[in-house]
N, C-alpha and C positions, 0 to 999 in steps of 0.2 A: 823785152818781150816777156809776157807772163805765161808760165807753163800751165797748160790745161790740166786739171786734176780729174783722174778717173777713179771712182769709188766703186769697188766690187762688193757684191753681197749675193750669196746663194742660199736659198732655204730648201730644206728637205721636208717633203710631205710623206709621212710614213703610212703605208697601206699594207694590211696583212690579209692574205688569203690562205685558206687551208682546205685540203681535200678531206680532212677529218674534222669533227666537231672541236671547237675551241671552248674549253670549260675551265671553271675555277676549282682548285683543290683546297682542302682544309690544311693549313700549315701552322706550325709553331716554331719555336726556337730550334728544336732538335728533331722535328718530325714533319712528314708530309703524308696525308691520306688522299690518294688520287680519287678513290671511289669506295663506297661502303654498301653493304647489302644486309637487309633484314629478311630472312626466309627460314623455312623449316626443313629444307632438304634439297636434294639435287646432286648431280654428278658433275664435277668440274670439267672432265674431259672423258668422253666415251667414244668408241669407234667400232665399226663393223664393216668389213669389206671396203667399199669405196666411200663410206660415209663417216663423218665425225659429228658429234653432238655435244654442245655445252648447254646445260639446263639448270634452272633453279625451281624450287617449289615454294609457294607461299609468298612470292614477291608482291609487295603492296605498292600502290600509286604508280603504276606503270603506264607507258604510252607517251604520245607527243602532245604538248600543249604550247600555245603561242599567244603573244600579245603584240602590240604595235612595234615594240622594240626588242623583244626577246623570243627565243625558241628554246623549249626545254624538252629533252628526251629522258624521261624518268625510267628508272629500272636499272638493275645491276648490269645486265648485258649491254644495254645501250650506252652505258657510261664507259665502255671499254675503248672509246675513241681516244686518239692521242691528243695531247695538248701542244700548243704552239704560242710562243710569245716573242715579241720583237721590241727593241728599244734602241735609242741613240743617245750618245753622250752630249751632242749638240744638234738641235733641230734647225737652228739658224746659224749659218756659218758666215763670218765676215772674212773675206780674203784680204790679206795684208802683205806688203804695205799698199797704200793708195799709190797709183801710178800717174806719172806725168804723161799727158797725151803726146808730147813731143819727145821727151827723153826716153819714154818707154820703160821696159823692165818686166819682171815677173812677180805676180802676186799669188799667194798660196793660202790654203786652209784645209782642215781635216775634221772628220768626225768618226766615232766608233759606232758600228752597228752590232748589237748583241742579239743573237737568236738563241732561244731555249726551247727544246722540244724533247719529249720522251718517245716520239715516234721511232720505232726500230728501223724504219727505212730512211730516216734522216730528213733533210730539208734542202731546198734550193733558194738562192737569193738572186734577184735581178734588179737592174736599175734602168730607168728611162727618164727622158726629159719631157717637159710639158710643151716645148716649142722647138722649132728648128729655124735658126740656131738657138741653143739653149740660153745663152747669155745676151741680154738685150737691155737697152735704155729707151727713153722716150724718143730719142733722135738717131740712134745708131745701134749696130749689132756687132758681136764678135763671133767669128766663125767657130764652129765645132772643130775640135782637133781632128786631123786626118792623118793617120800613120802613113809612112812612105810605102808600105806594102800591105799584105793581107793580115799581118800580125801587128800588135802594138809596137811602138818605137821604144827602145830601151831607155832613152833619155827624152826629156821634154824639149822639143825643138821649136824654136820661134824664128822663122825665116825673115829676112829683110823685107819690109813693106807689108807684113802680115800681122794680124792680131788673132790669137787662138785661145780656146778654152777647152781643157781636157781633164781627165780623171785617171786614177789608178787605184785598184784595190790591193790590200795587203792582209795577210792572215793565213792560218793553217788550212782553211777550207777553200781558198781561191781556186778557180777553175784553171785548167792548163793554159788557156789563152794568156793569162797574166803571170805565168811562171817563167823563170829565166834560167840561163846557164851560169849566171854570175859574171859573165865577161862580154855581154853585149847583145845577146839574142833572147827574145821572148817567144812565147808559144811552145815551151818545152814540156813535153809530157812528163809528169811527175818531177818537174824541175824545182828549183829553189824559189825563194821569195826575197829578192834584194830590195831594201827600202828605197822608195822614191824612184822606182823603175817600172817600165812597161806601161806607157801612156797611151790612152785611147780617147776617142771622142764619144760624146753622148748622142743618143738618137731617140726619137719618139717611139721606136719599137724597143721592147724590153731586151736588155743584154744580160745574159747570165754572168754573174761575178763570183759566186761561191756555191759550193755543193758539199754535203756530207751524207754519206750513205748509212749512217747509224745515229742513234740518239746523242744529244749533246751532254756535257757535264751539267750538274745542277746549276752552276753559275753561268751557263751559256757558252756559245762560241762567238768570238769577236772577229769582225772584219773591219779594218780601217779603210775608210774612203778618203783619198787625198784629191784635192782639186787645185788646178793651176790656171791662171789667166796670164797671157803674155802679150806684150806689144813689141814688135820688132823695130829695128832701126828704119827710119824714113817712112814710118807709118803715122799719119796724122789722124789719131783716133779722137772722135768728138768727146768733149767733156760731158760728165753726167754720172748718175748712179746706175750701175748695171746689175741686173738681177737674173737669177735662174731658178726654176722650180724643178726639183727632181723627185721622182717617186721611187721608193725602194719597196719591193714586194718579197715577202718570205712565204714559202709554200711548203707545207708538210707533205711528204711523199708517200 
């Protein structure tokens, strides 16, 4: 009997949203100029009673201008919005190894998401899938991972007769839902971050995975996303190539 081969692949589509304007800064090997101003006067910060005022005198080329693809807010005060950038180490992830549809097993892959912002309020990071279930082929699907309770499972559990696809985030900024006590329980407030633990299922509704309440270092804050697909014993999964599309959103706060 020939074993059926299951080939997994999941691609990440990166989407960035920001409550503040996202803009480019002038940079060099040892410096970064976020914004500059040409003016003849003004007071950086003045106050009276219940009022505060920031002003400049002689600012040139101020106001909003737009084209089909760009919007510019010119002027020193308008340029005080925070910057936000997001990147990934791998945008297309191949889960390995390929799995036999009769023999089953677990296939894994990972990518790093790097968020950089100078927003003093920090950022949030969410993940959502394009479909339910997330992992599909032309002829079959694999169910989204479903934890046993309200919090993620400490380990990736593949039950007899089931196929599942799940994820877990890791890094200094992960939300409490994915933090653990190091001995079997997830969802610990201010808990730890044990590698390859606290597994959850994707959904078409965005799930928060990371949060930071202050600006990141210049080289950004990294969150590792791990994905696993598993085929349990006695599960006859149809052969084919399985794909998932995942959207990761970074939001400046």
